[in-house]
C-alpha positions as CSV (number, residue, x, y, z in Angstrom):
1,M,0.0,0.0,0.0
2,D,1.2,3.5,-0.8
3,V,1.5,5.7,2.3
4,I,-0.1,9.1,1.5
5,E,0.3,10.8,4.9
6,R,1.7,10.0,8.4
7,G,0.2,11.2,11.6
8,E,2.6,13.4,13.7
9,G,1.8,11.5,17.0
10,Q,4.2,9.2,18.7
11,L,3.5,5.5,18.1
12,L,2.8,4.0,21.6
13,A,2.0,0.5,22.9
14,W,2.5,-1.1,19.5
15,H,4.6,-4.1,18.5
16,D,4.3,-7.0,16.1
17,P,1.2,-9.1,16.9
18,D,3.4,-12.3,16.8
19,E,5.5,-10.8,19.6
20,Q,2.4,-10.3,21.7
21,R,1.3,-13.9,21.0
22,A,4.7,-15.2,22.0
23,W,4.7,-13.1,25.2
24,I,1.2,-14.3,26.1
25,R,2.2,-18.0,25.6
26,K,5.2,-17.6,27.8
27,N,3.7,-15.5,30.6
28,K,0.0,-16.2,30.9
29,S,-1.2,-19.7,31.9
30,R,-4.5,-21.2,30.6
31,K,-4.8,-23.1,33.9
32,M,-7.7,-22.1,36.2
33,T,-5.8,-21.0,39.2
34,D,-6.8,-19.0,42.2
35,K,-5.8,-15.4,41.4
36,R,-7.2,-13.6,44.4
37,M,-4.9,-11.1,46.1
38,D,-5.2,-7.6,47.7
39,I,-4.9,-4.5,45.7
40,K,-1.5,-3.6,47.3
41,T,0.0,-6.9,46.1
42,A,-1.6,-6.6,42.6
43,V,-0.3,-3.1,42.0
44,S,3.2,-4.0,43.3
45,K,3.4,-7.1,41.2
46,F,1.8,-6.0,37.9
47,V,2.4,-2.2,37.6
48,L,6.0,-1.2,36.7
49,D,7.5,2.2,36.4
50,G,7.4,3.3,32.8
51,D,4.4,1.1,31.9
52,Y,1.7,2.0,29.4
53,L,-1.4,1.9,31.6
54,A,-5.1,1.6,30.5
55,S,-8.2,1.9,32.6
56,G,-11.6,0.3,31.9
57,G,-15.0,1.8,32.2
58,F,-15.9,5.3,30.9
59,G,-15.5,8.7,32.4
60,H,-16.7,8.4,36.0
61,V,-18.5,5.1,35.4
62,R,-17.2,1.7,36.5
63,V,-13.6,2.8,36.8
64,S,-11.2,0.9,39.1
65,M,-10.5,3.8,41.4
66,A,-9.3,1.3,44.1
67,G,-6.5,0.4,41.6
68,V,-5.8,4.1,40.7
69,Y,-5.5,5.3,44.3
70,E,-3.2,2.3,45.1
71,I,-1.0,3.2,42.1
72,I,-0.7,6.7,43.5
73,R,-0.1,5.4,47.1
74,Q,2.8,3.3,45.8
75,R,4.2,6.3,43.9
76,K,4.6,4.6,40.6
77,R,6.3,6.9,38.1
78,N,6.8,7.7,34.4
79,L,3.6,5.9,33.4
80,T,2.0,6.6,30.0
81,L,-1.8,6.7,30.3
82,A,-4.2,5.6,27.6
83,G,-6.6,8.6,27.9
84,K,-9.3,6.7,26.0
85,T,-12.2,7.6,28.2
86,A,-10.3,9.0,31.1
87,V,-11.8,11.6,33.5
88,H,-11.3,11.4,37.3
89,D,-8.8,8.5,37.0
90,C,-6.7,10.5,34.5
91,D,-6.9,13.7,36.6
92,V,-5.7,12.2,39.8
93,L,-3.0,10.0,38.2
94,V,-1.6,13.0,36.3
95,G,-2.1,15.4,39.2
96,S,-0.2,13.0,41.6
97,G,2.9,12.9,39.3
98,C,2.5,9.2,38.4
99,V,1.9,9.9,34.7
100,N,4.2,11.9,32.5
101,Q,2.6,11.1,29.1
102,V,-1.0,10.8,28.0
103,E,-2.4,9.5,24.7
104,V,-5.4,11.7,24.4
105,A,-8.9,10.9,23.3
106,Y,-11.3,11.8,26.1
107,S,-9.1,13.4,28.8
108,F,-8.6,16.5,31.0
109,G,-12.2,17.2,31.8
110,H,-14.9,16.1,34.3
111,E,-17.8,16.3,31.8
112,L,-20.5,18.7,33.1
113,R,-18.6,19.3,36.3
114,G,-15.9,21.3,34.4
115,L,-12.4,21.0,33.3
116,S,-9.5,19.3,35.1
117,P,-7.4,21.9,36.9
118,A,-4.7,19.6,38.1
119,S,-4.0,17.7,34.8
120,R,-4.4,20.8,32.7
121,R,-1.9,22.6,34.9
122,M,0.5,19.7,34.5
123,V,0.3,19.7,30.7
124,E,0.4,23.5,30.4
125,S,3.5,23.6,32.6
126,G,5.3,20.9,30.5
127,R,5.5,18.5,33.4
128,V,3.2,16.1,31.5
129,K,3.1,15.7,27.7
130,A,0.0,15.0,25.6
131,V,2.0,13.1,23.0
132,T,-0.6,11.6,20.7
133,E,-4.3,12.2,19.9
134,T,-7.0,10.0,18.6
135,S,-10.8,9.7,19.0
136,N,-12.8,7.4,21.4
137,A,-13.6,5.3,18.3
138,G,-10.0,5.4,17.3
139,F,-8.9,3.9,20.6
140,Q,-11.6,1.3,20.4
141,W,-10.3,0.2,17.0
142,R,-6.7,0.2,18.2
143,L,-7.7,-2.1,21.1
144,K,-9.8,-4.2,18.8
145,A,-6.9,-4.7,16.4
146,A,-4.8,-5.9,19.3
147,A,-7.5,-8.2,20.6
148,M,-7.8,-9.7,17.1
149,G,-4.0,-10.2,16.8
150,L,-3.8,-7.7,13.9
151,P,-1.2,-4.9,13.4
152,F,-3.8,-2.3,12.6
153,L,-7.5,-1.7,11.6
154,P,-8.6,0.4,8.7
155,A,-11.0,3.4,9.4
156,R,-12.5,6.3,7.7
157,G,-13.7,8.4,10.6
158,L,-10.4,10.3,11.3
159,L,-9.6,11.2,7.7
160,G,-9.6,15.0,6.9
161,T,-9.3,15.9,10.6
162,D,-6.6,17.5,12.8
163,T,-7.1,14.6,15.1
164,F,-5.7,12.3,12.4
165,K,-2.8,14.7,11.9
166,K,-1.9,14.4,15.6
167,S,-2.5,10.6,15.7
168,S,0.0,7.8,15.1
169,G,-2.1,6.5,12.2
170,L,-1.3,6.3,8.5
171,A,-3.3,7.4,5.5
172,V,-2.8,4.9,2.6
173,S,-4.2,4.1,-0.8
174,D,-6.7,1.2,-0.4
175,P,-5.5,-1.6,-2.6
176,F,-9.1,-2.6,-3.5
177,S,-10.7,0.8,-4.4
178,G,-7.6,3.0,-4.7
179,K,-9.3,5.5,-2.3
180,R,-7.7,7.1,0.7
181,I,-8.2,5.2,4.0
182,A,-6.7,5.5,7.5
183,L,-4.8,2.7,9.3
184,L,-4.9,2.8,13.1
185,P,-2.1,0.8,14.8
186,A,-2.9,-1.8,17.4
187,C,-2.6,-0.8,21.0
188,Y,-1.1,-3.4,23.5
189,P,-1.2,-1.8,27.0
190,D,1.4,-3.2,29.5
191,V,-1.2,-3.3,32.2
192,A,-4.9,-2.6,32.5
193,F,-7.4,-2.3,35.4
194,I,-11.0,-3.1,34.9
195,H,-13.7,-2.9,37.6
196,V,-16.6,-5.4,37.2
197,H,-19.8,-6.3,39.1
198,R,-18.8,-9.9,39.9
199,C,-16.0,-12.3,39.3
200,D,-14.8,-15.7,40.4
201,E,-11.5,-16.6,41.9
202,Y,-10.1,-17.5,38.4
203,G,-11.0,-14.2,36.8
204,N,-14.2,-15.0,34.9
205,S,-15.8,-11.6,35.0
206,Q,-19.3,-10.2,34.4
207,I,-20.4,-6.6,33.8
208,D,-24.0,-5.4,34.1
209,G,-24.8,-2.8,31.6
210,I,-22.5,-1.4,28.9
211,S,-19.1,-2.9,28.7
212,V,-17.6,0.1,26.7
213,M,-14.2,-1.0,25.4
214,D,-13.4,-3.5,28.1
215,I,-14.0,-6.7,26.1
216,D,-11.2,-5.7,23.7
217,L,-9.1,-4.1,26.4
218,A,-9.0,-7.3,28.4
219,R,-7.7,-9.2,25.4
220,A,-5.3,-6.5,24.3
221,A,-3.5,-5.9,27.6
222,K,-0.4,-7.9,28.6
223,R,-1.3,-7.8,32.2
224,L,-4.9,-7.4,33.6
225,V,-6.0,-6.7,37.1
226,V,-9.7,-7.2,37.7
227,T,-11.2,-5.4,40.7
228,T,-14.7,-6.6,41.6
229,E,-17.6,-5.5,43.7
230,K,-18.3,-9.1,44.6
231,L,-16.4,-12.3,44.5
232,V,-18.7,-15.2,43.6
233,D,-18.1,-18.9,43.1
234,N,-17.5,-20.5,39.7
235,E,-20.9,-22.2,39.7
236,T,-22.6,-18.8,39.9
237,I,-20.6,-17.7,36.9
238,R,-21.4,-20.9,35.0
239,N,-25.1,-20.6,35.8
240,D,-25.3,-17.3,33.8
241,S,-22.3,-17.8,31.6
242,C,-23.6,-15.6,28.7
243,R,-22.9,-12.6,30.9
244,T,-19.2,-13.4,31.2
245,V,-17.4,-10.9,29.0
246,I,-13.9,-11.4,30.4
247,P,-12.6,-15.0,30.5
248,F,-10.2,-16.2,33.2
249,Y,-7.2,-16.6,30.8
250,C,-7.0,-12.9,30.2
251,V,-6.8,-12.1,33.9
252,D,-3.7,-11.9,36.1
253,A,-5.1,-10.7,39.4
254,V,-8.6,-10.7,41.1
255,V,-9.2,-8.2,43.8
256,E,-12.5,-8.0,45.7
257,V,-13.2,-4.3,46.5
258,P,-16.8,-3.3,47.3
259,F,-17.4,0.3,46.2
260,G,-14.2,0.1,44.2
261,S,-15.3,2.7,41.7
262,H,-15.9,5.4,44.3
263,P,-16.1,8.4,43.8
264,G,-17.4,7.2,40.4
265,N,-20.6,5.5,39.5
266,M,-21.2,1.8,39.5
267,P,-24.3,1.1,37.3
268,F,-27.2,-0.5,39.3
269,L,-25.2,-0.4,42.6
270,Y,-24.2,3.2,43.5
271,Y,-24.2,6.7,42.1
272,S,-21.1,9.0,41.8
273,D,-20.1,10.9,44.9
274,E,-20.6,14.4,43.6
275,E,-19.6,16.0,46.9
276,H,-16.3,14.2,46.9
277,I,-15.6,15.0,43.2
278,A,-16.4,18.6,43.9
279,E,-13.9,18.6,46.8
280,W,-11.2,17.3,44.5
281,L,-12.0,19.9,41.8
282,K,-11.9,22.7,44.4
283,L,-8.6,21.6,46.0
284,S,-6.9,20.7,42.8
285,K,-7.0,24.3,41.5
286,T,-3.5,24.6,43.0
287,D,-0.5,22.3,43.5
288,E,-0.8,22.8,47.2
289,G,-4.5,21.9,47.2
290,A,-3.8,18.7,45.2
291,K,-1.1,17.7,47.7
292,E,-3.6,18.3,50.5
293,Y,-6.1,16.0,48.8
294,F,-3.5,13.2,48.3
295,D,-2.1,13.6,51.8
296,K,-5.6,13.2,53.2
297,Y,-7.3,10.6,51.0
298,V,-4.4,8.5,49.6
299,F,-1.2,8.7,51.7
300,G,-3.1,9.4,54.9
301,V,-4.9,6.0,54.8
302,R,-3.6,2.5,54.7
303,D,-5.9,1.1,52.1
304,F,-9.1,1.7,50.1
305,G,-11.3,0.5,53.0
306,E,-9.9,3.3,55.2
307,Y,-10.5,5.7,52.4
308,L,-14.2,4.7,52.2
309,E,-14.5,5.3,55.9
310,L,-12.9,8.7,55.6
311,V,-15.3,9.8,52.9
312,G,-18.4,8.8,54.8
313,G,-18.4,5.1,55.4
314,A,-21.5,2.9,55.3
315,K,-23.8,5.9,55.7
316,K,-22.4,7.6,52.5
317,M,-22.4,4.4,50.6
318,K,-26.0,3.7,51.4
319,K,-26.9,7.2,50.3
320,L,-25.1,6.7,46.9
321,A,-26.9,3.3,46.5
322,D,-30.3,5.0,47.2
323,I,-29.6,7.7,44.6
324,E,-28.6,5.1,42.0
325,M,-31.7,3.0,42.6
326,L,-33.9,6.2,42.5
327,R,-34.7,6.0,46.2
328,A,-33.3,9.5,46.7
329,P,-32.6,12.5,44.4
330,P,-29.1,13.1,43.2
331,E,-27.2,16.2,44.2
332,A,-25.2,18.5,42.0
333,P,-22.8,20.5,44.0
334,W,-20.9,21.6,40.9
335,A,-23.9,23.8,40.0
336,E,-23.8,25.8,43.3
337,G,-23.0,29.4,43.0
């Protein structure tokens, strides 16, 4: 194929698909072994400085914040973040200094709550680089290519846009039609965190509601940590196997963390903690405020359980569950003033 144009973005998390297959064969067993561990062990074992990190879920919804806060607590450094649908997770990872590069699709904002003061400040000051751009769909196709064992997927959506110019894609002449088409390179994250509704000890995971990109992400990542609201036995999984979207052989660690998406939303279980997100947005307007937040909610507690107690404990979690199940009205503190 004739290359017509090359995107200016840095090619990240790509290698020959056969290299990925060889790595998986060598490092990931197909045996159904017990993969349960605590989040401290999972992060210590599977997140390395300099890794390309991807997070499941979307925005503030079904994100493994238990994993994110532990990454910050262990002071991992020089991470590159797949900012595919990243909101609060991106903001705190960048604001804490764990991340020094972001591949941007949906990043640096908190949706209707406003922009991300901490991560925008880090990028504007040059402490963090937004090195490559793509779209949400572009990321989906990159992960799908990796999950399929392909070096790239063709797409038309980015052609003619500045997003393509800042991406790592190629525009080529389609050998069938002779027309211009974009090729988006596969994306193989070093490590991914996905939060699910239920999971067995082997890693067979079920998600209620929209799975977003997580089916492909689970198959594209070299290492996968699954955090789960509830650990169930294998028989429960088998009795409703059509809902199992992540099979055990993709998973490296299983961590049971109730309310593990807080302060984000977990569909059908609990609503996002708007009071807590508003507190972060207020404090993170300055470096000193961001440090105050991390000192209190991350470094000032031993684990995610203590963090949940600090933000309101069982009473707050019941309130968020009541809002999610429409037993109470949601609050919108971002709209005050």
